[in-house]
BATIDREN-38145 format. One record per residue (C-alpha): residue number from 1; residue in three letters; z, y, x. Coordinates in nm, 2 decimals, padded with zeros to 4 digits. Example, Ala and Ser with C-alpha at 12.3 -4.5 7.8 and 13.67 -1.06 7.14 Angstrom:
<guros>
<guro seq="1" type="ala" z="00.78" y="-00.45" x="01.23"/>
<guro seq="2" type="ser" z="00.71" y="-00.11" x="01.37"/>
</guros>
This chain:
<guros>
<guro seq="1" type="met" z="05.51" y="00.79" x="04.60"/>
<guro seq="2" type="glu" z="05.87" y="00.80" x="04.48"/>
<guro seq="3" type="lys" z="06.08" y="01.05" x="04.65"/>
<guro seq="4" type="arg" z="06.50" y="01.02" x="04.69"/>
<guro seq="5" type="lys" z="06.77" y="01.25" x="04.72"/>
<guro seq="6" type="leu" z="06.90" y="01.27" x="05.11"/>
<guro seq="7" type="gly" z="07.25" y="01.30" x="05.03"/>
<guro seq="8" type="lys" z="07.40" y="01.68" x="05.07"/>
<guro seq="9" type="thr" z="07.10" y="01.81" x="05.27"/>
<guro seq="10" type="gly" z="06.88" y="01.91" x="04.91"/>
<guro seq="11" type="glu" z="06.57" y="01.73" x="05.08"/>
<guro seq="12" type="phe" z="06.35" y="01.43" x="04.93"/>
<guro seq="13" type="leu" z="06.22" y="01.18" x="05.08"/>
<guro seq="14" type="thr" z="05.92" y="00.94" x="05.05"/>
<guro seq="15" type="ile" z="06.13" y="00.61" x="05.06"/>
<guro seq="16" type="val" z="05.86" y="00.50" x="05.34"/>
<guro seq="17" type="gly" z="05.93" y="00.68" x="05.67"/>
<guro seq="18" type="phe" z="05.66" y="00.71" x="05.93"/>
<guro seq="19" type="gly" z="05.80" y="00.55" x="06.22"/>
<guro seq="20" type="gly" z="05.65" y="00.76" x="06.53"/>
<guro seq="21" type="ile" z="05.60" y="00.44" x="06.76"/>
<guro seq="22" type="ala" z="05.29" y="00.34" x="06.54"/>
<guro seq="23" type="val" z="05.11" y="00.62" x="06.76"/>
<guro seq="24" type="ser" z="05.23" y="00.53" x="07.09"/>
<guro seq="25" type="ser" z="05.00" y="00.41" x="07.33"/>
<guro seq="26" type="glu" z="04.74" y="00.49" x="07.11"/>
<guro seq="27" type="thr" z="04.41" y="00.72" x="07.10"/>
<guro seq="28" type="pro" z="04.49" y="01.08" x="07.01"/>
<guro seq="29" type="glu" z="04.22" y="00.98" x="06.76"/>
<guro seq="30" type="tyr" z="04.39" y="00.72" x="06.63"/>
<guro seq="31" type="ala" z="04.72" y="00.90" x="06.62"/>
<guro seq="32" type="ala" z="04.55" y="01.18" x="06.37"/>
<guro seq="33" type="glu" z="04.40" y="00.92" x="06.18"/>
<guro seq="34" type="leu" z="04.68" y="00.74" x="06.11"/>
<guro seq="35" type="val" z="04.88" y="01.04" x="06.05"/>
<guro seq="36" type="ala" z="04.60" y="01.19" x="05.80"/>
<guro seq="37" type="lys" z="04.62" y="00.85" x="05.60"/>
<guro seq="38" type="ala" z="04.98" y="00.85" x="05.58"/>
<guro seq="39" type="val" z="05.02" y="01.21" x="05.42"/>
<guro seq="40" type="glu" z="04.69" y="01.23" x="05.26"/>
<guro seq="41" type="glu" z="04.65" y="00.89" x="05.12"/>
<guro seq="42" type="arg" z="04.97" y="00.76" x="05.05"/>
<guro seq="43" type="gly" z="05.17" y="01.08" x="05.05"/>
<guro seq="44" type="ile" z="05.49" y="01.02" x="05.29"/>
<guro seq="45" type="asn" z="05.65" y="01.32" x="05.40"/>
<guro seq="46" type="tyr" z="05.91" y="01.20" x="05.61"/>
<guro seq="47" type="phe" z="05.85" y="01.13" x="05.99"/>
<guro seq="48" type="asp" z="06.05" y="00.97" x="06.26"/>
<guro seq="49" type="val" z="06.01" y="01.00" x="06.64"/>
<guro seq="50" type="ala" z="06.21" y="00.93" x="06.97"/>
<guro seq="51" type="pro" z="06.17" y="01.01" x="07.32"/>
<guro seq="52" type="ser" z="06.22" y="00.62" x="07.40"/>
<guro seq="53" type="tyr" z="05.91" y="00.51" x="07.21"/>
<guro seq="54" type="gly" z="05.66" y="00.55" x="07.48"/>
<guro seq="55" type="asn" z="05.39" y="00.84" x="07.46"/>
<guro seq="56" type="ala" z="05.48" y="00.84" x="07.05"/>
<guro seq="57" type="glu" z="05.61" y="01.22" x="07.09"/>
<guro seq="58" type="glu" z="05.30" y="01.32" x="07.29"/>
<guro seq="59" type="arg" z="05.07" y="01.15" x="07.02"/>
<guro seq="60" type="leu" z="05.22" y="01.24" x="06.72"/>
<guro seq="61" type="gly" z="05.27" y="01.63" x="06.78"/>
<guro seq="62" type="pro" z="04.91" y="01.70" x="06.77"/>
<guro seq="63" type="ala" z="04.87" y="01.47" x="06.49"/>
<guro seq="64" type="leu" z="05.09" y="01.60" x="06.27"/>
<guro seq="65" type="lys" z="05.04" y="01.96" x="06.36"/>
<guro seq="66" type="pro" z="04.81" y="02.04" x="06.08"/>
<guro seq="67" type="tyr" z="05.07" y="01.88" x="05.79"/>
<guro seq="68" type="arg" z="05.38" y="02.00" x="05.97"/>
<guro seq="69" type="asp" z="05.49" y="02.26" x="05.72"/>
<guro seq="70" type="gly" z="05.47" y="02.00" x="05.47"/>
<guro seq="71" type="val" z="05.66" y="01.72" x="05.60"/>
<guro seq="72" type="phe" z="06.09" y="01.59" x="05.76"/>
<guro seq="73" type="leu" z="06.02" y="01.55" x="06.05"/>
<guro seq="74" type="ala" z="06.28" y="01.40" x="06.23"/>
<guro seq="75" type="cys" z="06.39" y="01.32" x="06.62"/>
<guro seq="76" type="lys" z="06.64" y="01.19" x="06.85"/>
<guro seq="77" type="thr" z="06.78" y="01.17" x="07.19"/>
<guro seq="78" type="gly" z="06.95" y="00.90" x="07.37"/>
<guro seq="79" type="lys" z="07.15" y="01.11" x="07.59"/>
<guro seq="80" type="arg" z="07.52" y="01.16" x="07.54"/>
<guro seq="81" type="asp" z="07.61" y="01.44" x="07.74"/>
<guro seq="82" type="ala" z="07.55" y="01.80" x="07.63"/>
<guro seq="83" type="ala" z="07.32" y="01.92" x="07.94"/>
<guro seq="84" type="gly" z="07.09" y="01.60" x="07.91"/>
<guro seq="85" type="ala" z="07.09" y="01.61" x="07.53"/>
<guro seq="86" type="glu" z="06.96" y="01.97" x="07.55"/>
<guro seq="87" type="glu" z="06.72" y="01.88" x="07.79"/>
<guro seq="88" type="glu" z="06.59" y="01.63" x="07.61"/>
<guro seq="89" type="leu" z="06.61" y="01.84" x="07.28"/>
<guro seq="90" type="his" z="06.37" y="02.12" x="07.41"/>
<guro seq="91" type="lys" z="06.10" y="01.85" x="07.56"/>
<guro seq="92" type="ser" z="06.09" y="01.69" x="07.26"/>
<guro seq="93" type="leu" z="06.00" y="02.01" x="07.04"/>
<guro seq="94" type="ala" z="05.73" y="02.10" x="07.33"/>
<guro seq="95" type="leu" z="05.57" y="01.75" x="07.30"/>
<guro seq="96" type="leu" z="05.57" y="01.73" x="06.88"/>
<guro seq="97" type="his" z="05.42" y="02.12" x="06.92"/>
<guro seq="98" type="thr" z="05.71" y="02.25" x="06.64"/>
<guro seq="99" type="asp" z="05.97" y="02.52" x="06.67"/>
<guro seq="100" type="his" z="06.28" y="02.30" x="06.48"/>
<guro seq="101" type="phe" z="06.36" y="01.95" x="06.40"/>
<guro seq="102" type="asp" z="06.44" y="01.88" x="06.03"/>
<guro seq="103" type="leu" z="06.69" y="01.62" x="06.14"/>
<guro seq="104" type="tyr" z="06.82" y="01.55" x="06.48"/>
<guro seq="105" type="gln" z="06.96" y="01.23" x="06.61"/>
<guro seq="106" type="leu" z="07.18" y="01.07" x="06.84"/>
<guro seq="107" type="his" z="07.00" y="00.74" x="06.89"/>
<guro seq="108" type="ala" z="07.12" y="00.39" x="06.87"/>
<guro seq="109" type="val" z="07.52" y="00.46" x="06.96"/>
<guro seq="110" type="lys" z="07.67" y="00.13" x="06.99"/>
<guro seq="111" type="thr" z="07.99" y="00.15" x="07.22"/>
<guro seq="112" type="pro" z="08.35" y="00.33" x="07.19"/>
<guro seq="113" type="glu" z="08.25" y="00.45" x="07.53"/>
<guro seq="114" type="glu" z="07.92" y="00.62" x="07.40"/>
<guro seq="115" type="val" z="08.09" y="00.77" x="07.10"/>
<guro seq="116" type="ala" z="08.38" y="00.87" x="07.35"/>
<guro seq="117" type="gln" z="08.12" y="01.04" x="07.56"/>
<guro seq="118" type="ile" z="07.95" y="01.22" x="07.25"/>
<guro seq="119" type="leu" z="08.20" y="01.37" x="07.10"/>
<guro seq="120" type="gly" z="08.45" y="01.48" x="07.41"/>
<guro seq="121" type="pro" z="08.43" y="01.80" x="07.62"/>
<guro seq="122" type="gly" z="08.03" y="01.83" x="07.77"/>
<guro seq="123" type="gly" z="07.93" y="01.54" x="07.48"/>
<guro seq="124" type="ala" z="07.62" y="01.54" x="07.33"/>
<guro seq="125" type="leu" z="07.75" y="01.71" x="06.98"/>
<guro seq="126" type="glu" z="07.80" y="02.05" x="07.15"/>
<guro seq="127" type="thr" z="07.45" y="02.05" x="07.20"/>
<guro seq="128" type="phe" z="07.37" y="01.93" x="06.85"/>
<guro seq="129" type="val" z="07.60" y="02.22" x="06.70"/>
<guro seq="130" type="lys" z="07.50" y="02.50" x="06.89"/>
<guro seq="131" type="ala" z="07.12" y="02.36" x="06.82"/>
<guro seq="132" type="arg" z="07.14" y="02.42" x="06.42"/>
<guro seq="133" type="glu" z="07.33" y="02.74" x="06.53"/>
<guro seq="134" type="lys" z="07.01" y="02.87" x="06.74"/>
<guro seq="135" type="gly" z="06.77" y="02.71" x="06.39"/>
<guro seq="136" type="leu" z="06.67" y="02.48" x="06.60"/>
<guro seq="137" type="val" z="06.76" y="02.18" x="06.40"/>
<guro seq="138" type="arg" z="06.85" y="02.17" x="06.03"/>
<guro seq="139" type="phe" z="07.08" y="01.89" x="06.00"/>
<guro seq="140" type="leu" z="07.18" y="01.63" x="06.24"/>
<guro seq="141" type="gly" z="07.30" y="01.24" x="06.23"/>
<guro seq="142" type="phe" z="07.26" y="00.97" x="06.44"/>
<guro seq="143" type="ser" z="07.11" y="00.61" x="06.47"/>
<guro seq="144" type="ala" z="07.37" y="00.29" x="06.51"/>
<guro seq="145" type="his" z="07.35" y="-00.06" x="06.65"/>
<guro seq="146" type="ser" z="07.71" y="-00.13" x="06.55"/>
<guro seq="147" type="glu" z="07.94" y="-00.04" x="06.26"/>
<guro seq="148" type="glu" z="08.23" y="00.04" x="06.47"/>
<guro seq="149" type="ala" z="08.04" y="00.34" x="06.62"/>
<guro seq="150" type="ala" z="07.89" y="00.41" x="06.27"/>
<guro seq="151" type="ile" z="08.22" y="00.46" x="06.13"/>
<guro seq="152" type="ala" z="08.38" y="00.59" x="06.40"/>
<guro seq="153" type="leu" z="08.14" y="00.88" x="06.41"/>
<guro seq="154" type="met" z="08.15" y="00.91" x="06.06"/>
<guro seq="155" type="glu" z="08.53" y="00.97" x="06.08"/>
<guro seq="156" type="ala" z="08.50" y="01.23" x="06.34"/>
<guro seq="157" type="phe" z="08.20" y="01.47" x="06.24"/>
<guro seq="158" type="asp" z="08.07" y="01.60" x="05.91"/>
<guro seq="159" type="phe" z="07.71" y="01.43" x="06.01"/>
<guro seq="160" type="asp" z="07.42" y="01.47" x="05.74"/>
<guro seq="161" type="thr" z="07.25" y="01.13" x="05.79"/>
<guro seq="162" type="ile" z="07.28" y="00.77" x="05.91"/>
<guro seq="163" type="leu" z="06.99" y="00.60" x="06.01"/>
<guro seq="164" type="ala" z="07.08" y="00.21" x="06.05"/>
<guro seq="165" type="pro" z="06.98" y="-00.14" x="06.00"/>
<guro seq="166" type="phe" z="07.02" y="-00.22" x="05.64"/>
<guro seq="167" type="asn" z="06.82" y="-00.54" x="05.68"/>
<guro seq="168" type="trp" z="06.82" y="-00.87" x="05.39"/>
<guro seq="169" type="ala" z="06.88" y="-01.10" x="05.71"/>
<guro seq="170" type="thr" z="07.19" y="-00.94" x="05.89"/>
<guro seq="171" type="trp" z="07.36" y="-00.82" x="05.58"/>
<guro seq="172" type="his" z="07.34" y="-01.20" x="05.43"/>
<guro seq="173" type="lys" z="07.41" y="-01.37" x="05.75"/>
<guro seq="174" type="gly" z="07.72" y="-01.16" x="05.87"/>
<guro seq="175" type="lys" z="07.78" y="-00.90" x="05.67"/>
<guro seq="176" type="phe" z="07.63" y="-00.64" x="05.91"/>
<guro seq="177" type="gly" z="07.55" y="-00.28" x="05.73"/>
<guro seq="178" type="val" z="07.87" y="-00.33" x="05.42"/>
<guro seq="179" type="arg" z="08.06" y="-00.14" x="05.57"/>
<guro seq="180" type="met" z="07.89" y="00.14" x="05.72"/>
<guro seq="181" type="leu" z="07.67" y="00.18" x="05.42"/>
<guro seq="182" type="ala" z="08.02" y="00.19" x="05.15"/>
<guro seq="183" type="glu" z="08.13" y="00.47" x="05.40"/>
<guro seq="184" type="ala" z="07.84" y="00.67" x="05.41"/>
<guro seq="185" type="val" z="07.79" y="00.66" x="05.03"/>
<guro seq="186" type="lys" z="08.18" y="00.76" x="04.97"/>
<guro seq="187" type="arg" z="08.09" y="01.08" x="05.21"/>
<guro seq="188" type="asp" z="07.77" y="01.14" x="05.02"/>
<guro seq="189" type="met" z="07.56" y="01.12" x="05.38"/>
<guro seq="190" type="gly" z="07.20" y="01.06" x="05.38"/>
<guro seq="191" type="val" z="07.15" y="00.69" x="05.46"/>
<guro seq="192" type="leu" z="06.80" y="00.58" x="05.60"/>
<guro seq="193" type="ala" z="06.72" y="00.24" x="05.70"/>
<guro seq="194" type="leu" z="06.53" y="00.13" x="06.02"/>
<guro seq="195" type="lys" z="06.47" y="-00.31" x="06.06"/>
<guro seq="196" type="ser" z="06.45" y="-00.38" x="05.71"/>
<guro seq="197" type="leu" z="06.16" y="-00.61" x="05.78"/>
<guro seq="198" type="ala" z="06.34" y="-00.77" x="06.07"/>
<guro seq="199" type="lys" z="06.36" y="-01.15" x="06.03"/>
<guro seq="200" type="arg" z="06.46" y="-01.29" x="06.38"/>
<guro seq="201" type="ala" z="06.50" y="-01.24" x="06.73"/>
<guro seq="202" type="trp" z="06.18" y="-01.38" x="06.90"/>
<guro seq="203" type="ala" z="06.21" y="-01.73" x="07.09"/>
<guro seq="204" type="glu" z="06.21" y="-01.73" x="07.47"/>
<guro seq="205" type="gly" z="05.84" y="-01.79" x="07.58"/>
<guro seq="206" type="glu" z="05.72" y="-01.73" x="07.19"/>
<guro seq="207" type="glu" z="05.41" y="-01.57" x="07.19"/>
<guro seq="208" type="arg" z="05.45" y="-01.23" x="07.03"/>
<guro seq="209" type="arg" z="05.19" y="-01.10" x="06.72"/>
<guro seq="210" type="trp" z="05.37" y="-00.77" x="06.69"/>
<guro seq="211" type="lys" z="05.36" y="-00.63" x="07.04"/>
<guro seq="212" type="lys" z="05.57" y="-00.27" x="06.95"/>
<guro seq="213" type="thr" z="05.91" y="-00.46" x="06.77"/>
<guro seq="214" type="trp" z="06.17" y="-00.61" x="07.00"/>
<guro seq="215" type="tyr" z="06.20" y="-00.84" x="06.71"/>
<guro seq="216" type="ser" z="06.00" y="-01.08" x="06.47"/>
<guro seq="217" type="pro" z="05.94" y="-00.92" x="06.14"/>
<guro seq="218" type="val" z="05.84" y="-01.10" x="05.83"/>
<guro seq="219" type="asp" z="05.60" y="-01.37" x="05.86"/>
<guro seq="220" type="thr" z="05.38" y="-01.30" x="05.49"/>
<guro seq="221" type="phe" z="05.34" y="-01.01" x="05.26"/>
<guro seq="222" type="ala" z="05.56" y="-01.23" x="05.04"/>
<guro seq="223" type="glu" z="05.84" y="-01.22" x="05.27"/>
<guro seq="224" type="ala" z="05.79" y="-00.82" x="05.32"/>
<guro seq="225" type="gln" z="05.79" y="-00.75" x="04.94"/>
<guro seq="226" type="leu" z="06.16" y="-00.92" x="04.95"/>
<guro seq="227" type="ala" z="06.30" y="-00.77" x="05.28"/>
<guro seq="228" type="phe" z="06.21" y="-00.39" x="05.16"/>
<guro seq="229" type="arg" z="06.29" y="-00.46" x="04.82"/>
<guro seq="230" type="phe" z="06.64" y="-00.53" x="04.95"/>
<guro seq="231" type="thr" z="06.67" y="-00.25" x="05.12"/>
<guro seq="232" type="leu" z="06.49" y="-00.01" x="04.85"/>
<guro seq="233" type="ser" z="06.79" y="-00.16" x="04.60"/>
<guro seq="234" type="lys" z="07.05" y="-00.02" x="04.84"/>
<guro seq="235" type="pro" z="07.20" y="00.36" x="04.76"/>
<guro seq="236" type="ile" z="06.91" y="00.40" x="05.06"/>
<guro seq="237" type="thr" z="06.69" y="00.73" x="05.07"/>
<guro seq="238" type="ala" z="06.43" y="00.60" x="05.30"/>
<guro seq="239" type="ala" z="06.34" y="00.35" x="05.54"/>
<guro seq="240" type="val" z="06.14" y="00.37" x="05.89"/>
<guro seq="241" type="ser" z="05.84" y="00.17" x="05.92"/>
<guro seq="242" type="pro" z="05.81" y="-00.07" x="06.22"/>
<guro seq="243" type="gly" z="05.58" y="-00.01" x="06.52"/>
<guro seq="244" type="his" z="05.22" y="-00.11" x="06.35"/>
<guro seq="245" type="glu" z="05.00" y="00.00" x="06.14"/>
<guro seq="246" type="glu" z="04.97" y="-00.35" x="05.93"/>
<guro seq="247" type="leu" z="05.35" y="-00.34" x="05.86"/>
<guro seq="248" type="leu" z="05.38" y="00.05" x="05.72"/>
<guro seq="249" type="trp" z="05.06" y="-00.04" x="05.48"/>
<guro seq="250" type="trp" z="05.25" y="-00.32" x="05.39"/>
<guro seq="251" type="met" z="05.56" y="-00.10" x="05.32"/>
<guro seq="252" type="cys" z="05.37" y="00.18" x="05.16"/>
<guro seq="253" type="asp" z="05.23" y="-00.10" x="04.90"/>
<guro seq="254" type="ile" z="05.57" y="-00.24" x="04.82"/>
<guro seq="255" type="ala" z="05.68" y="00.13" x="04.76"/>
<guro seq="256" type="glu" z="05.43" y="00.21" x="04.53"/>
<guro seq="257" type="his" z="05.55" y="-00.08" x="04.30"/>
<guro seq="258" type="phe" z="05.89" y="-00.10" x="04.36"/>
<guro seq="259" type="thr" z="06.10" y="-00.27" x="04.11"/>
<guro seq="260" type="pro" z="06.48" y="-00.36" x="04.19"/>
<guro seq="261" type="leu" z="06.54" y="-00.69" x="04.37"/>
<guro seq="262" type="thr" z="06.70" y="-00.93" x="04.08"/>
<guro seq="263" type="glu" z="06.99" y="-01.17" x="04.16"/>
<guro seq="264" type="ser" z="06.79" y="-01.45" x="04.19"/>
<guro seq="265" type="glu" z="06.57" y="-01.30" x="04.47"/>
<guro seq="266" type="asp" z="06.86" y="-01.21" x="04.66"/>
<guro seq="267" type="ala" z="07.03" y="-01.58" x="04.64"/>
<guro seq="268" type="gln" z="06.65" y="-01.62" x="04.83"/>
<guro seq="269" type="leu" z="06.69" y="-01.41" x="05.06"/>
<guro seq="270" type="ala" z="07.04" y="-01.54" x="05.14"/>
<guro seq="271" type="ala" z="06.92" y="-01.88" x="05.16"/>
<guro seq="272" type="met" z="06.65" y="-01.77" x="05.39"/>
<guro seq="273" type="ser" z="06.86" y="-01.61" x="05.63"/>
<guro seq="274" type="ala" z="07.12" y="-01.88" x="05.71"/>
<guro seq="275" type="glu" z="06.93" y="-02.03" x="05.97"/>
<guro seq="276" type="leu" z="06.78" y="-01.74" x="06.15"/>
<guro seq="277" type="asp" z="06.89" y="-01.65" x="06.48"/>
<guro seq="278" type="val" z="06.95" y="-01.28" x="06.34"/>
<guro seq="279" type="ile" z="06.92" y="-00.92" x="06.58"/>
<guro seq="280" type="phe" z="07.27" y="-00.83" x="06.46"/>
<guro seq="281" type="pro" z="07.55" y="-00.98" x="06.54"/>
<guro seq="282" type="gln" z="07.82" y="-01.08" x="06.29"/>
<guro seq="283" type="ser" z="08.08" y="-00.90" x="06.18"/>
</guros>
């Protein structure tokens, strides 16, 4: 699988990242088989997980242990204060059977109030910097669910990476992601994508085919091809897979035969997005 450079870090990641939620609520045996296939058969070297993904850390740790030295492991914290972030960091390290994370991220930052707490006295950034000094983490980043929060964090601190929704539907319908991608590229940050296969919000009362996604993903492999190629055609290092094995393998199949999106295909996606109830608001 193709690997791309992760900003200024010097690391090269596979363009498909393994989303740890895929092993949440699964058996240890299933988790071990899924991780082994991802590494040995599909060549994935980038894994991402978070404490909020159910018991994903508990399942991923033992499954990933045989491969830990050869992969890039990213984790997150939802805590905004230094003490909470430190506690969550050490708990995640223990659950994932590792002595360090390659990347540690603030998780799903959205509001100006969160940004202010993170950056202020006693904020989570203090823990991040100390953890890097101690060798508990190598690189520092954040995931963001708003462009305002993302840009505020980039302007305040020299983060190594951004993980954000760079998605065909939200990009075309509301230009969501345009500003933060441009800002990240300007700063030579490593850019990582989430929600690349998202399509729309679940309708009220709709039967959910995919139980681990809080949105409705693309419906077919053909749609997945367009959606994922849209993301990979941007200056983005890698995209994290949604929470289901089937969607992970779709992404791997697309990645292994990747060709950049054409103008006519991009126009097709723009037309498809026009009537969708997208998962992130217009900018």
